[in-house]
N, C-alpha and C positions, 0 to 999 in steps of 0.2 A: 498533425501527428496522430497516429492510430490511437484510439481510445484504449486506455489500460496500459500504455507504454510506461508511464511513470509510477505505476502501482508498485508497492514494495514487494520484494521477493521474499515471501514469508516462510515458506517451507524449506528447511536446509538439512541436507544429509551430508555426511562425510564418508568418502571412499578412500581406503588405504590401498595403495598399489600392491599388486602381487609381489611377494618377495620382501616386503617391508614388515616390520614387527606388528604386533597386535592382531589386526583383522586381516592380515595379508593372505593367509591360506584360505580363510573363509570367503573372502572377496573373490579369490581366484576360482573357487568352486562354483560360486554363483555365476560368475562370468561365463564359465564353460557351459553350464546348464542353459543359460539364457541364449547364448549363441546357437546352441544346438536346437533349441525350441524356436527361436526367432527366424533363423535362416532356413529351417527345414533340412539342414544338413545332418546326416548321421555322423557318428564318431569317425567312421572310415572315410568320410568325404568332407570333413570339417574345413578343409582347404579348397576353396573354389579354384579350379584350374586357371593358370595364368592367362590362357587364351580366352577365358570367359569374362573379359574385362574391356570396357571402353575407358577413354581418358578425356577429362575436361580440364581446362586450366586458363590462367590469365597472364602467362608469360612472367610469372614470379614463382608459381608452384602449380602442381596438378593434383587431381584426385582420381583414383582408379575406382570405377563403378562396375560392380559385377552384374551379370545378367539376372541375378536374383534380387536386384535392387539394393545391394549392400555396397557402401563405400568402405573398403577395407584397406585403403592406403591414402593418407593425406598428411602432408607436412605443411602447416600453416605458414604463410608469409613468403617463404622461399624454399627452393628445392632441397637445400641441405639442412633445413631446420629439423628438430626432433619431431617425430610423428605424434599425432594424437589419435589417428586411426591406423592401426598396424596389424589388423587381423590377418592380413596376407602373410605375415611372418609368425603369428601366434594367435589363433582365434580366442584363446582364453585370456591372454594378457595384453593383447595389442590394441583393443578398442575397435568399435565399428559404428556405422550409422546406416540404418536400414529402413526403407519404406517398401512394403510389398503387400500383395493381397493376402488375406487370412485364409481364403478358401484353398483347399488342397488341389493339386493338379493343374494350376494355372500355367499355361505355356508362355515362356518369355522369349522375346525377340528384341534385338538391339539394332539401331541404325543411327547414323548422324544426319541431322538436318542438312540437306544437300549443300555442299561447298562451305561447310562450317565445322566448328568444333563444339557445337551444341549437340548433346547426346540424348537420344530418346530410347527409353527402355519400355517396351510394350508388354502388357500382360493380357492374354486371351484365355477366358474361362467360360463355363456355362452361364455364369452370372452376367458377364458382359466383357467389355474391352476397356482397358485403361492404360495410361502411360505416365511415365515420369520423365520430365524434361529437365536434365541436369546441365548447368552451365556456370561459369564464373565470369562475371562482367570484366571487361578489359579496360585498363586505364583509370580505374577509380582509386581514390586515396585510401580507401579501406577495402581490403580483400573480402569478398563475399562468396560463399558457396551456396548457390540457389538451387532448390529442388521444387519444381512445379508439377503437382499431381493433377492430372486431367482425366475426367471420365468421358470416354468416347461413346460407348453404348451400354445400355443396361444400367445396373447398379452394382458397385463393388465396394467391399469393406477392406480397409487397409490397416495395417499395424505399423506404427512408427517406433523405432528404437534408436536412441542416441546415447551411446556409452563411450565417452572418450577415455583415453589413457595417456596422460601427459608425459613428455620426455621419454618416448619409447616405452611407456608403461612403468617407468621407475618412480615417478612422483605421485603422491596421493593428491586428492583434490576434494573440494567441497562442491555440492550441488545445491543451488538455491532456486526455488520455483515460486513464481507469483503470477497467477492467471495464465496467460499464454506465453510467458517468457521464462527462460531458464538461464542461469549463469553458472559457469564451471570455472572454479578458481583453484589454481595450484600455486606452489611457491614461486614459479617462474612465469606463469602465463594465465591469462583470463580469456575465456570465450563466452559469447552470448548467443542465444538461440531464440528466434522469434517464430511463433507458431500460430496459425489461425484457428487451431483447435486446442482444447484444454489438455494439459499435460499432467501425468502422474509420475511420482518418483519411483525409480528402481534402485537396486543396490549401488549402482555407479552412474546413473544417468536419469533419463526420462523416457517415458513411453506414452503412447496414445493409440486408441482405436477410433477410426472415423469412417463414415460411409459417404460415398459420392454418387450422385445420380448423373445420368448423361447430360452433358453440357455444362457441368460445374467443375470448378477447379479449386485447389488450395496451394498456397506457396509458402515454403519454409526457408528461412534464411539463417545461416550460421556464419559468424564473423568474429574476429578478435575484438577484445575490449568489453566494456560493460553494457553497451546499449545497442541491440539489434532491433530494428523496427519491423513490425508486421506489415507486409505489403498487401495492398488491395490488388484485386485481380487486374485492374487496368494498369496499375503501376508495374506489376510483375510481367505482364505481357509486353509493356513498353520496354522494360529492361531487357527482356529476352530478344525483342526485335532489334534493339540497338546492338546487342552482342552478335546476332546473326548478321547484321549489316556490316559490322567490323570485319568479321571473317570473310564475308563475300567480297567486300571491297579489296581486301588483301589478296585473295586468290585470283581476283579478276586481272591482276597485273601479269599473271602467267601468260606466255604466248605459246605454250605447248598445246598442239592440236593433234598429237599422234594417236596411235592405235590404243594406248592404255591410259587415256587422259584421266579418267576417274581415279584409277589406282595411283597414278603419278601425283595427282593433286592431293590425294589423301596423305601420301608420304610428305609432300611439301607442307601441308597443314600440320602434320605431326611435328616436323622440324620446327615450325613456328611455335608450337606449344612448348617445345624443349628449350626455347630461347629465354634467357633472363634479361628482361627489357632494360633494366638500368645500365647494364654494361655491354649487352650484346653477346655475352657468353652463351654457348650452347652446351647443355649437359649431355653426357653420354647416354644417360637414361635417368628417369626420375625416381628410380627405386634402388634399394640396396639388398644384397644377399639373396636374390633369387638364384637358385643353384644352376650351375652348368651341367650337373649330374645329380639326380635325386639321391639323397643320402650322402653325397660327397661334401668335400670341404672347399670346393672352388666357388666360393660365395663372396662377391665383392661389392663395394659401394661405388656406384656409378654416377652419383649426383654432383659431379664436378665437371670441369671443362678440360678435355684433353686437347692439346695443340693440334694433333693430327685430325681429330674429328672436326675441329673448328675450321681448319684449312680446307678440308674436303667439302664442308658445308657451303662455302662460297662458290666452289666450282659447281656443285649440284644446283644451287639456286640460280646462278647466272645462266646455266643451260636452259632454265625455264623462263628466263627473261626478267628475273628479280634483280635488276641492276641497282636499284636504290638501296637494297639491303646491304650493299658494300659499305655504305656509310655507317650503318649500325654495327656490322661485324668488325669494322675497323676500331670501334671503341674497345673491344676486347684485346685487339692487337696492341693498342696503346697501353692497356693495363699490363700486358706481358712485357712490353718494352720498359715500362717504369720499374719492373721487378728485376731487370737485368742489372747485375752489379759486378764489379771486378772480382775475379776469383783467384784462388791459389792453385788452380789446376782443375777444380771441379767444374761441372757444366754450368754456364751462366743461365741456361734455360732449364726449366723443370718440365717434365712430361704433363703434369696435372696442375691446374690452377683452380682455386675456388671461383665461384661466380662473381665475387668481388674481393677487394683487398682484405675484408674482415673474415673470410672463410678459414676454417680450420680443417685441414685434410689429414691430421694425425690419425693413424689407424688404431682402432680399439675394437673389442668384442663385447657384445651384450649377451652374457651367459644366461640371463633370466628368460630369454626368448627361445622358443623351440626351433625356429627357422621354418621356412616353407616346407611343408610335408616332412618336418623333422630333419631338415638338412641344416645342421649346425656346422660352424658357428655363424651367428649373425654379426656382421662387421659394420662399423661406421668409420668413415675416413678410409684412406687408401694409401698404403705404404709405397705403392708404385710411384708416388710423387717424389720420392727420394732416390729413385733409380736413375741410372745413366741410360738414356735411350737416344742414340744418336740420330735415329731416323726423323726425329721431330724437327731437326734443322731443315731438312728437305721439305717437310710439310709446311713449315713456316715460310720459307722462301718461295715455294710454289704459290702460296696464298698472296704474298707480297707482289710477286710477278703478275698474277692475275689482277690484283687490285690496281697496280700501276696501269695495266692495259685498259681497265675500265675508266680510270681517271683521265687517261689521254682521250677517251671518247666522251668525256664530260660527266662521268658518273663517279663522284667522290673526288678526293684531293690527292695530288701527287705527294710522295714522301718529301718532307722538308729536310734541310741539311742536318739538323740535330738527330732526326730519326735515322737518316742514312749513316751517320757516324756510329750509332748503336748497332745497326745491321752489319756494317763493315767490320766492326769489332767482333761480332759473332762469327763471321766468315774467317777472320784471322785466327780466332780461337780454334775453329774447326780444322784449319790447316795444320794445327799442331796435334790434334787429338783424334781425327777420324780413323786412324789405324788401331785405336784401342778396342779391346773387347767391351761389349756392353750387354745390357739386359734384354734388349730387343723389343720389337713391337708386341710380342706376346707376354712380355713382363715376367719372364721365368724367374724362379726363386731358388735356383741351385747353382749359381755362379755365372759369370759373364763369358760370352763367346764372341768370336768375330763373325757376326751374322751377315749373310749376303744382303739381306734386305736393308740392314742398317747402312751398308756401304752404298747400295743403290740410292738411298735417299740422301746420303752425303753428296753423291754425284749430282743429284737434283739441286741441292743447296748451292753448290759452286756454279752449276750451269745457269740457274736462274739469277744468281747474284751478278754473274758476268753480263748476262743479257740486260739487266736493269742498268748497270753501270755504263755499258756501252751506249745504250739508247739515250740515256740522260746525260752522258759525259760527266758522270759523277766520279770523284776521286776514289781510286781503288788500286790495289796491288794486282793488276790484271795478269801480269806474268806469273806470279805465284799462284793465283787462283786457277788459271788455266792449266798450269803444271799439275796441281793437285787433282783437278777434275780429270785430266787425262790419265793420271796415275791410278785413280780409283777405277776408271773404265778398264784399264788393263788388269787390275786386281780381280775384278768381277769375272772377266773373261778367262783368267788363268786359274784363280783359286776358288771362285764361286761356281766354276763349271767342273762337272765330274765327267771325264771322258768315258769312263766305264759305263756310267748310267746314261750318257748322252743327254744330260739335263743339268740345269742350274740347281744347286742344292742349298740346304738351309744355312750352312756355315762352312768355314774353312776346314779342310780335312774331314769332310762328312760325305755320306752318300744318302742322306735323308732329304726327302722332298718337303717343300714348305709352300703352302698356298699364298703366303704373302708375296711370293715372287710373281704371282699373276699381275701385279702392278707394273712389271717391267715394261711392257709395251704401252700401258696406260699413261705412264709418265714420260714416254717417248725416249726411253733409254735404248730400246731395240725395236726394229721394225716388226710388226705383227706377223709378217710372213718370212722372217729370217729363219733359215733351217735350224739354227740352234734353238730358237724360240719354239718353233713348231714341234721339235723333238721334246722339249720340256713340257709343252702343253699336252702332248700325248701321254707322257709319263704321269703327269698329275691326273689326267683323266683315268688312267688305269689304276692308280694306287690310292688316290685321295677322294675319288668321286664315287658315291654310292647312290645309284638311281637319281642322278642330277644333283644331289646334295654333296657339299664339299667339306671335308675335314681340314683343319688347319695344318696338322702334321700327325704323325703316329707317335703318341707319347711313350710307347714301349720302345721304339727305336731311338727316340730323342727325349729322354727324361727331362722334365721341367721343374722337378723339385716339389711337385704337388701330388697328393694322393687322388686315386680314382680316375675314371674316364670322363669323357665329355661328349656332347652331341656335335652335330655338324654346325659350322659357322655360316649363318645366313648371308653375311656380307661377302664371304668368300665365294658363295655360289653365284652371286650377282657379278663379282669380278670375273668369274669363269665364263659367264654368259657374254660379257663384253669382250673378253679375249677371243672367244669363238667367233663372234660377229666380226671383229677386226681382222681375223685371219681368213674370213670368207666362208666359214662353216655356218651359214645362216639357218639352215634347217635344224641343225643341232642346237644352235643358240636359241631359236624361237621355241623349240619344244621344251628345253630346260627352263627357259624363262616362264613359260605358261605353267609348267609343273610347279615352279617356285611360287607362283601366285596362289596356288591351292594350299600352300603351307602357312599363309597368313591366317589371322583369326577372321571371324565373321565381319569385322570392320575394316579389314585391310591392314592391320597392325602387325608388326613383327617384333619378337623378342630377339635376343642375341643368338640363340641356338635352337636347333630342332632335335628332339630326342629320337630314340629308336622306333617309337610308335607314332612318330609324327607330331608329338606334343611340343608346345613351346616351352623352352627352358631359358634360363638366364634373365637378366634384367630387361624390363619391358616398359614402354616400347623403346627400342634401341636406335639412337640417332644414326650410327654408322651404317646399319642395315638399310635404313630408309634412304640415306645418301647414295649408297651403292645401287639401290633399286632404281632411283631416278636416273643415275648415270647410265645404267644398263639399258633401261627403257628407251631413253633418248637416242643412245648410240645404235641400238638394234633397230629402232624405227627408221633412222636415217639410212642404214644399210639396206633394210628391206625395201625402202622406197626407191633406191637407186640401183638395186640389183646386186650382183656379186662382186662389184669392184671394191677391193680393200681400201680402207681409209688411208 
C-alpha cells in the first residue's frame, strides 16, 4: 500500500451548496471566480461548447472531458445518478475537475488511443508538450476515474482543481485533506481522491500546482467511498494497458472493412460506452438538458433506455458482426418483459425504462441551475415515459425477430414458451389499440394524433410477430394478426398518403412532411424504388433538407406544444442517406454522407442536433445518431461496392 494512505485527513473545510442557507451565496461567488480563473474562460465563454468534449466510461457511467482539461459532467456509479461535476449545465454551481497547464496560450488537441475509449488531451506550448490520459477501468468492483498526466517534451507546470458539487449542486459537503489524499463527504455520498502531489484546500475542494519534466508522469484517482490509493507509475500504466486491451479486444470482433472503418468503429465504441453492463440497457445519451435550441426550453433528460433505441442498437451492431452482443442486449428485453402487466386499456409497454428496475424516471426541474448557455429549465427524469407511443411495439418486435434469426444461427437463445406468451399478449393488445391516436416518436406535448409513423411501426409489429410464429410454429391468432397487418397497410396507403402533396405525410388529415417516414423502406414496408416512395423522398428533399441536413418536421406547420425552434436532427440525415442509397441515388447519398461526417466533433462524436452555425446541440453523444450512422455507412458501402443495383 502506498505510504501515507492511512494517514489521518487532518484539514477539514465545509462547503455549503449554492442556494442553501448560510454560506450559499458566498460559496457560489467563489465558485464562479475560480472557474473563470482556473479554466481560462471569460464570462462570455464560461460554457465550453458541447463539441469540445471527449467521453470516457466503464459501461456504468461516463465522464465528459473538455479540450481544456476540465471534466464538467460526471455522474458517479451509474448514468442516471446525480452529478458531482455539472459545470456543463452551470459553471458556478455544477462542480468541475480540471488539470491543465498554467502557461497561457497552450494549444489543446484531443484524440482517442486508437481503437479504444481511452482519451488523450494534449497540450502544446513554448514550454513543452504534455498530455492527460483519461480513462475508467472496465469491470472493477469499485468505479475509478483515472487521470494520468505525462510530460512528453520540455517542462510544463500544471494546475489541478477538483471541486465537486453533490446531488446536482444541491447538497453541501465537507472536504478533509491529509497529505496526498482528500475526502469529500455529503449527506448522501462520499468520494475519495488520491494524488501523487500535495493538495491545498479551496472554498469547495482541493488544488495543487506541480511541474513535470520530460519522461515523467503523475496519476490521479477519484472514486467513491473513503479510501482511494495513490498509484505508482508502473501500476497506473498497467491499469491503462488493461483498459486499452479491453476496448481493443471488443472492437476486434467487428468484421466491417468498408470505406469508413475508423468512423464506424468510433460509433460502435461510443455505443458500447452508453451500455449499462449489469442489464444491457443502452441509454439514449449520458447527459441531461443540453438544449435543442439555445435559450429554448426543449431540454430533456436522456439518461434512460428507450425501447426504439435499444431495438435499433442490435440491428446496427449485428451489421458489424457483433453477434455475441445479442445475449447482452437480451438482458434488457427480459427486464422489459418482466415489467409488462395486465392493463385496463393503457399500454402494457412504456417508451422509456430506467437502466434497471430501481431507476426513477419521474420528471422534475432543477431551478437552481442556469442550464447550458443559460438554456433553462434543467430537467431530470422524463415525462415521456408516461406517454402512449405505439411505434415502440414495432421496434420491440423488430428486435425480437432479429434476435430469433441470430439464435437460429447459434447466437443467443430462442424465445421460450413463457416469453412468447408475453409477446403474443402484446400483439393481442395492439390488435385492439393500434387505431388510437398517440404521442408519436417525437413525443409531442400538445395532444395525441394518428401519426403515420406510429401506424407504420404497428404494421412492423404484426409482420414480425407473424413471421416468428410461422417459423417456430408457435401458438398465435394468425388470422387476426394478418387481418390487422393488412388493415394497417391499407390505412397508411389511404390516410397516410396525401394525393395533393404526392407524399406520405405526418398524420391523418395532414399535409405536413415528417422525416420519421424515411424509415418506410428501411423497415421493408415499401420498396425503395416504389413511385410513391420516390415522390415522398423528393418532397422531403425539397422541404426538410438544408444543405444535406434534415429537419424532423416544420414546427410552425405542425405545432408540437413546445416553445422555440430546433436544429436539424442528425439521425434523420443518416436515414436520408440510406434512403438515397437504396433508391439508387448513390452520388447524392455519398456526398451527403461525407458532408455529415464533417459535422461530428474532432473525435467523431455526434450530439442529437446541429444548429444553424454547424454547432452541436442536444444531448451528447447520442446513441440513435451513432446507430443511424453505422447503418447508413454499411448500406452505402455495400451499394457503392456493387454499383447502382437497388437493394
